[in-house]
C-alpha positions in Angstrom: 12.5 -9.4 -7.9 12.8 -6.6 -10.3 9.7 -4.6 -11.3 9.5 -3.7 -15.0 9.3 0.0 -15.5 6.1 -0.2 -17.4 4.2 -2.2 -14.8 1.5 -0.3 -12.9 1.5 -0.9 -9.1 -2.1 -0.5 -7.8 -3.4 -0.8 -4.3 -6.0 -3.5 -3.8 -9.4 -2.9 -2.2 -8.4 -2.4 1.4 -9.5 0.0 4.1 -7.2 3.0 4.2 -7.5 6.6 5.3 -5.5 9.6 6.2 -4.4 10.1 9.8 -6.4 12.9 11.4 -3.5 13.9 13.6 -0.6 13.9 11.1 -0.8 15.5 7.7 -0.1 13.2 4.7 0.2 10.1 6.7 -1.9 7.1 5.7 -3.2 4.3 7.9 -4.1 0.9 6.3 -6.3 -1.7 8.0 -6.6 -5.2 6.8 -7.6 -8.7 8.1 -4.9 -11.0 9.3 -4.5 -14.2 7.3 -4.5 -17.2 9.6 -3.8 -20.9 9.1 -6.4 -23.2 10.6 -4.4 -23.6 13.8 -3.7 -19.9 14.1 -7.4 -19.2 13.5 -8.4 -21.6 16.3 -5.8 -20.1 18.7 -6.9 -16.5 17.8 -10.5 -17.3 18.6 -9.5 -19.1 21.8 -7.3 -16.2 23.0 -9.7 -13.6 21.5 -6.8 -11.8 19.8 -7.4 -9.1 17.2 -8.2 -10.3 13.7 -7.1 -7.2 11.9 -3.9 -5.1 11.6 -3.8 -1.4 11.7 -0.6 -0.2 10.0 0.5 3.5 10.0 2.8 4.2 7.1 5.8 6.6 7.2 5.9 9.7 5.0 7.6 8.1 2.0 5.4 4.9 2.1 2.3 7.1 2.5 3.2 9.0 -0.6 4.0 5.8 -2.5 0.6 4.3 -1.4 -1.1 7.4 -2.7 0.7 7.3 -6.0 -0.3 3.6 -6.6 -3.7 4.7 -8.0 -3.5 3.0 -11.4 -2.4 6.1 -13.2 1.3 5.8 -12.7 3.7 3.1 -13.9 6.7 2.0 -11.9 9.1 4.4 -13.7 6.7 7.4 -13.2 6.5 6.6 -9.5 10.3 6.5 -9.2 10.5 9.9 -10.9 7.9 11.5 -8.7 9.3 10.1 -5.5 12.8 11.2 -6.4 11.5 14.7 -7.3 9.7 15.0 -3.9 12.2 13.3 -1.6 15.5 14.1 -3.3 18.5 12.4 -1.7 16.4 11.1 1.2 15.1 8.3 -1.0 18.4 7.3 -2.7 18.8 4.6 -3.9 15.2 5.2 -5.0 14.6 2.2 -7.3 15.8 -0.3 -4.7 13.8 1.3 -1.9 10.6 1.7 -3.9 10.9 -1.9 -5.2 11.3 -3.2 -1.7 8.3 -1.2 -0.4 6.1 -2.4 -3.3 7.2 -6.0 -2.9 6.3 -5.8 0.8 2.9 -4.4 -0.1 2.4 -7.3 -2.6 3.4 -9.9 0.0 0.8 -8.5 2.4 -1.7 -8.7 -0.4 -2.3 -4.9 -0.4 -1.0 -4.1 -3.9 -0.9 -5.8 -7.3 1.0 -5.1 -10.5 -1.1 -4.4 -13.7 0.0 -4.2 -17.3 -2.7 -1.7 -18.3 -4.6 0.7 -16.2 -7.8 -0.5 -17.9 -7.4 -3.7 -15.9 -8.3 -1.7 -12.7 -11.9 -2.7 -11.9 -12.1 -2.0 -8.1 -12.3 1.0 -5.8 -9.0 2.4 -4.7 -10.6 5.3 -2.8 -9.9 6.0 0.9 -12.4 4.7 3.4 -15.1 7.2 4.3 -16.3 7.4 7.9 -20.1 7.8 7.9 -21.4 11.2 9.0 -18.0 12.9 8.8 
């Protein structure tokens, strides 16, 4: 799927925060989506119900840029400026990453930034 240049990728309300041990690395935590059978087996086997995903440097930066202020074209320009030839072919790589986030239900595409009506802020640990 192609993402139109004027679409605005925005992270959905999900628990995310910066890794305390590695600068500029983001960790995302979200609930697993189970079918009825998977849910039953998960309870029976007492398996974890959430996923903790540590993003690499480029995807951490992409995640941070998906704040409702940047359209797809802006994000490509900023990522190319920051990562130079390391991200080439940038449009393909960024599209793939955004589509993966969408499939995981972590990101959505908006037409206007005014449509953003949820918090996109990082998770705050109480008393820290």
